[in-house]
C-alpha positions in Angstrom: 80.3 83.0 114.8 83.6 82.4 116.5 85.8 85.4 116.2 89.4 84.8 115.1 91.9 87.1 116.9 94.1 89.6 115.0 97.2 87.5 115.6 95.5 84.6 113.7 94.6 86.8 110.8 98.1 88.2 110.7 99.6 84.7 110.7 97.2 83.5 108.0 98.0 86.4 105.8 101.8 85.8 106.0 101.6 82.1 105.2 103.5 81.2 102.0 101.4 80.4 99.1 102.0 77.6 96.7 100.2 76.4 93.5 100.8 75.3 90.0 101.4 77.8 87.3 98.5 78.7 85.1 99.2 79.1 81.4 95.6 78.1 80.7 96.7 75.5 78.2 95.5 71.9 77.9 97.9 69.4 79.3 98.3 65.8 78.4 95.1 65.0 80.4 93.1 67.4 78.2 92.4 69.6 81.2 92.7 73.4 80.9 93.8 75.1 84.1 92.9 78.7 84.7 94.7 80.3 87.7 93.1 83.3 89.5 95.0 85.4 91.9 92.9 87.3 94.5 93.1 88.9 97.9 90.5 87.4 100.3 90.9 90.0 103.0 90.6 92.9 100.5 86.9 92.6 100.6 85.9 95.0 97.8 87.5 92.5 95.4 85.2 89.8 96.5 83.1 89.7 93.4 86.2 88.6 91.5 87.6 86.6 94.4 86.3 85.4 97.8 82.6 85.6 97.1 82.9 84.5 93.5 84.9 81.5 94.6 82.4 80.5 97.3 79.5 80.8 94.9 81.2 78.7 92.2 79.8 80.8 89.4 83.0 80.7 87.4 83.3 77.0 87.7 79.7 76.7 86.6 80.4 78.8 83.5 83.4 76.7 82.6 81.6 73.4 83.2 79.0 74.5 80.6 81.7 75.5 78.2 83.6 72.3 78.7 80.5 70.3 78.0 80.0 72.1 74.7 83.7 71.8 73.7 84.5 68.4 75.2 87.2 69.9 77.3 87.7 69.8 81.1 88.3 73.2 82.8 89.9 73.5 86.2 90.1 76.7 88.3 93.0 77.2 90.7 92.5 80.0 93.2 95.6 81.6 94.8 95.1 83.9 97.8 97.5 86.8 98.5 97.7 89.6 101.0 98.4 92.4 98.5 98.4 93.0 94.7 102.2 93.0 94.4 102.7 89.2 94.5 99.8 88.7 92.1 101.6 90.9 89.6 104.8 89.0 90.2 103.0 85.7 89.4 101.3 87.2 86.4 104.5 88.4 84.8 106.0 85.0 85.5 103.1 83.4 83.6 101.8 81.6 86.6 98.6 83.6 87.2 96.1 84.3 84.4 93.6 86.7 86.0 94.1 88.8 89.1 92.3 91.5 91.1 93.9 94.4 93.0 93.6 98.1 93.8 94.2 101.1 91.6 97.8 101.8 92.5 98.8 98.1 92.2 97.0 98.0 88.9 99.3 100.7 87.5 102.3 98.8 88.8 100.8 95.7 87.2 100.6 97.5 83.8 104.2 98.9 84.2 105.7 95.5 85.1 103.9 93.7 82.4 105.2 96.0 79.8 108.7 96.1 81.2 108.9 92.3 81.3 107.1 91.7 78.0 104.1 90.2 79.7 101.5 92.9 79.0 98.3 93.0 81.0 94.9 94.6 80.6 92.4 96.1 83.0 89.1 94.4 82.0 86.6 95.3 84.8 86.0 97.0 88.1 85.0 95.2 91.3 84.3 97.8 94.1 84.9 101.5 94.2 84.3 104.7 96.1 84.0 107.9 94.2 85.4 110.0 97.0 88.3 107.7 98.1 86.7 106.4 101.3 88.1 102.9 100.9 91.4 103.9 102.5 91.8 105.2 106.1 94.6 106.3 108.3 94.2 105.1 111.9 96.0 105.5 115.2 95.9 103.5 118.5 92.8 104.1 120.7 93.3 107.2 122.9 96.2 108.4 120.8 97.2 112.0 121.3 97.4 112.4 117.5 94.3 114.3 116.5 95.0 115.4 112.9 97.4 114.8 110.0 99.6 117.6 111.1 100.4 115.6 114.3 102.0 112.9 112.1 105.1 115.2 111.5 108.1 113.3 112.8 106.1 110.2 113.5 106.3 106.6 112.3 103.6 105.6 109.9 103.1 102.1 108.6 101.7 101.4 105.1 102.2 99.2 102.1 104.4 101.1 99.6 102.8 101.1 96.2 99.3 100.4 97.5 96.2 102.6 97.2 96.5 103.2 101.0 100.1 104.5 100.5 98.7 106.8 97.7 96.1 108.2 100.1 98.8 108.8 102.8 101.1 110.6 100.3 98.3 112.8 99.0 96.9 113.6 102.4 100.2 114.6 103.8 101.0 116.8 100.8 97.7 118.6 101.3 98.7 119.2 104.9 102.0 120.6 103.8 103.9 117.6 105.2 106.7 116.0 103.0 105.8 112.3 102.9 109.5 111.5 102.4 111.2 113.8 104.8 108.7 114.7 107.5 107.5 111.2 108.6 109.2 107.9 109.0 107.4 105.6 106.6 107.4 101.9 107.4 106.8 99.6 104.4 104.9 96.7 105.9 102.2 94.2 105.0 98.8 95.1 106.4 98.9 92.4 109.0 102.4 93.4 110.1 101.4 97.1 110.3 98.3 96.2 112.3 100.4 94.3 114.8 103.0 97.1 114.9 100.2 99.6 115.8 99.0 97.4 118.6 102.5 97.0 119.9 103.2 100.7 119.8 106.1 100.4 117.3 104.3 102.6 114.9 102.3 105.8 115.6 99.8 105.4 112.7 98.7 102.9 110.0 97.4 103.8 106.5 95.7 100.9 105.0 93.0 99.7 102.6 89.9 97.7 103.2 89.1 95.9 105.5 92.0 96.6 107.9 90.9 100.1 109.2 87.3 98.9 109.8 88.5 95.7 111.4 90.8 97.4 113.8 88.2 100.0 114.8 85.6 97.3 115.3 87.9 95.3 117.5 88.7 98.5 119.6 92.3 98.4 118.4 92.3 101.6 116.5 90.6 104.9 115.9 90.3 106.8 112.7 92.6 109.8 112.1 92.0 110.5 108.5 89.1 109.5 106.2 90.4 108.9 102.7 87.1 110.4 101.3 88.4 113.8 102.4 90.6 113.7 99.3 87.5 113.5 97.1 89.3 111.4 94.5 87.9 108.1 93.3 89.6 104.9 94.4 88.7 101.4 93.2 89.8 97.8 92.7 89.6 96.0 89.4 90.4 92.8 87.4 93.6 92.5 85.3 94.4 89.8 82.9 97.5 88.7 81.0 97.1 89.9 77.4 98.3 86.6 76.0 95.7 84.7 78.0 93.0 87.1 76.9 93.9 86.7 73.3 94.3 82.9 73.5 91.1 82.3 75.5 88.8 85.3 75.2 85.7 83.2 75.8 87.1 81.9 79.1 87.8 85.5 80.2 84.3 86.5 79.2 83.0 83.5 81.3 84.9 84.9 84.2 83.4 88.4 83.7 79.9 87.0 83.4 80.5 85.1 86.6 81.8 88.3 88.3 78.7 90.2 87.2 76.5 87.4 88.6 78.4 87.6 91.9 77.9 91.3 91.9 74.2 90.9 91.5 74.2 88.4 94.4 76.0 90.8 96.6 73.7 93.7 95.8 70.5 91.6 96.2 71.5 89.5 99.2 74.0 91.7 101.1 73.6 90.0 104.5 74.1 86.5 103.1 77.1 87.8 101.0 78.7 89.4 104.1 78.3 86.3 106.1 79.7 84.2 103.3 82.8 86.4 103.0 83.2 86.4 106.7 83.1 82.6 106.9 85.7 82.3 104.2 88.1 85.0 105.5 87.7 84.9 109.3 86.7 88.6 109.2 83.8 89.6 111.4 80.6 89.9 109.3 79.9 93.3 110.8 83.2 94.6 109.3 82.5 93.0 105.9 79.0 94.6 105.9 80.5 98.1 106.7 82.2 98.0 103.3 80.0 95.7 101.2 76.5 96.4 102.5 73.9 98.3 100.6 75.0 101.5 102.3 78.6 100.4 102.6 81.8 102.3 101.7 82.2 100.3 98.5 79.9 100.3 95.5 80.1 97.2 93.3 79.8 97.2 89.6 82.0 95.7 86.8 81.8 98.7 84.4 85.0 100.6 83.6 83.6 104.0 84.5 85.2 107.1 83.0 85.7 108.8 86.4 87.6 105.7 87.6 89.8 105.6 84.5 90.5 109.4 84.9 91.4 108.8 88.5 93.9 106.1 87.4 95.6 108.6 85.2 96.0 111.0 88.2 97.6 108.2 90.2 100.4 107.8 87.7 102.4 110.9 88.8 102.2 109.8 92.5 103.8 106.4 91.6 106.3 108.1 89.3 107.5 110.4 92.1 108.0 107.4 94.3 110.0 105.8 91.4 107.7 102.8 91.4 106.7 103.2 87.7 107.8 105.2 84.7 105.2 106.4 82.2 102.0 104.3 82.1 99.7 104.5 79.1 96.4 104.1 81.0 94.3 104.2 77.8 96.2 101.3 76.4 96.0 99.4 79.6 92.2 99.7 79.9 90.3 97.3 77.6 86.6 97.0 78.0 85.9 94.8 74.9 85.7 91.7 77.0 83.3 92.9 79.7 81.2 94.5 77.0 80.8 91.2 75.2 80.3 89.4 78.5 77.5 91.6 79.7 75.9 92.5 76.4 73.1 95.0 76.8 73.6 95.0 80.5 76.9 96.8 80.2 75.3 100.1 79.3 73.1 99.8 82.3 76.1 99.0 84.6 78.0 102.0 83.2 75.0 104.3 83.8 74.4 103.1 87.4 75.4 105.6 90.1 75.9 105.1 93.8 73.3 106.5 96.1 74.1 108.5 99.2 74.6 106.3 102.2 72.0 106.1 104.9 72.2 105.1 108.5 71.5 101.4 109.0 71.0 98.9 111.7 71.6 95.1 111.6 69.6 93.3 114.2 70.6 90.0 115.8 67.4 88.5 114.2 69.2 89.0 110.8 67.0 91.8 109.6 68.3 95.2 108.6 66.7 98.6 108.4 67.9 102.0 107.1 66.9 105.4 108.4 66.7 108.9 107.0 68.8 110.5 109.8 71.4 109.4 112.3 69.1 110.6 115.1 66.3 108.2 114.0 68.9 105.3 114.0 69.9 106.2 117.6 66.3 106.2 118.7 65.9 102.8 117.2 69.0 101.5 118.9 67.7 102.6 122.3 64.3 101.0 121.6 66.0 97.7 120.5 68.4 97.6 123.4 70.3 94.3 123.4 69.0 93.3 120.0 71.4 95.3 117.8 74.2 93.4 116.1 75.7 96.4 114.4 74.8 100.0 113.6 76.3 102.2 110.9 76.2 106.0 110.2 77.5 108.1 107.3 80.0 110.8 108.0 78.2 114.2 108.0 80.7 115.7 105.6 82.2 112.9 103.4 79.4 110.3 103.6 81.8 107.5 104.5 79.9 104.9 106.5 81.3 104.1 110.0 80.3 102.2 113.1 77.8 104.3 115.1 79.5 103.5 118.4 83.0 104.3 116.9 82.0 107.6 115.3 82.7 111.0 116.8 79.3 112.7 117.5 78.5 116.3 117.4 75.4 117.9 118.9 74.4 121.1 117.1 71.1 122.2 118.6 68.6 119.4 117.9 70.9 117.9 115.3 73.1 114.9 116.0 75.9 114.5 113.4 78.4 111.6 113.2 82.0 111.9 111.9 84.6 109.3 111.1 87.4 111.3 112.7 88.0 113.8 115.5 89.5 116.3 113.0 86.3 116.1 110.9 84.2 116.8 114.0 86.5 119.6 115.1 86.3 121.3 111.7 82.5 121.3 111.9 82.4 122.5 115.5 84.7 125.4 114.7 82.4 126.6 112.0 79.1 126.3 114.0 78.6 128.3 117.1 77.1 126.2 119.9 78.0 122.9 118.4 80.1 120.5 120.5 81.3 116.9 120.5 79.5 114.5 122.7 80.1 110.9 123.8 78.2 108.2 122.1 76.2 107.5 125.2 75.1 111.1 125.4 74.1 111.1 121.7 71.9 108.1 122.4 70.2 110.0 125.3 69.7 113.1 123.3 68.2 111.2 120.4 65.7 109.5 122.7 
């Protein structure tokens, strides 16, 4: 696959978006238009966006409905870089259904109520129960080794995003005032990525897939793994309440289509990753880091209790930043539509729990294989020299998957342990006599 450079992706993300409004009402032609706002590059929303669009499942559901009802349905997809413009379009009555991260979802709820365009959270797309979907990165070879080194530095993030929430919480835990002790730059992800490359910011806190993309391209190294917070983070589907009430069956068609796209992703992860990569220009290896069977994101439409509870804990963070007032999360969450859409399958989706990530290799032949330990993976890489497309390992502490050749490796006796960050490795080494960090090449030799 031809790789698109970072500059191309940045330019694509900043292009203005146009499209007709979507009040989902039949016009003079008898056509009902449903407008869906999504974020193609935010790849743990793909089951309600990029992948769903490419599979055509929603259109298939609506075609069947239209045949039964004698109505023509049309889907308009509008692609955005973040959740904020989707909310703006929803409150203007121009987008019916949207997908975004947990912090933008709360802003969506607040703006909808404020502007008398109430919205509802109706399903989940991808999630990580520890918070591993957000990462703070620095330039390769940066002298910054831990959060404490960010004091007095410039940090780029998208204010109001889940990644900003991770930054704020992480700094507070490190006794750093996120308002006074750093210089926060409010930038779109693509702009922040370019700023990091240019040296005009010292660090970048962003959501999927930017940290993994920059690490894969050799343009960044991880400073802080969001999973260290051990707080769930997720993305979900929001809908205008008036649309849901006017066309509940159409919304349920969307949620059935989302569930079908989720099944496709879980059953055919390689094909799904390659499909998303083709549609977005992202490297498939990066998509697979997040969306593969051992990936950082777990996919399921159920509105899990721990995710709803996490949303409630997010409210004070946004209130302190004066981005929202009080948000009634219980009133915002509405699972009636997804329950009806999935029927008996909803209870099964609700009960499903993510398994611990395993080390995994993706060969150039297209096959994949998982391993019980990172050392077994490293031995396989050595044996398959020149045949490996990508290799992934879970952080020894947080479980966050990362590229094997980008991980920080620790040798502890016969054990070889990977970490996403230098600080994570250093914390382990300080508590284990004889343990030391080793280069990736040495880890490969030790394993073999």
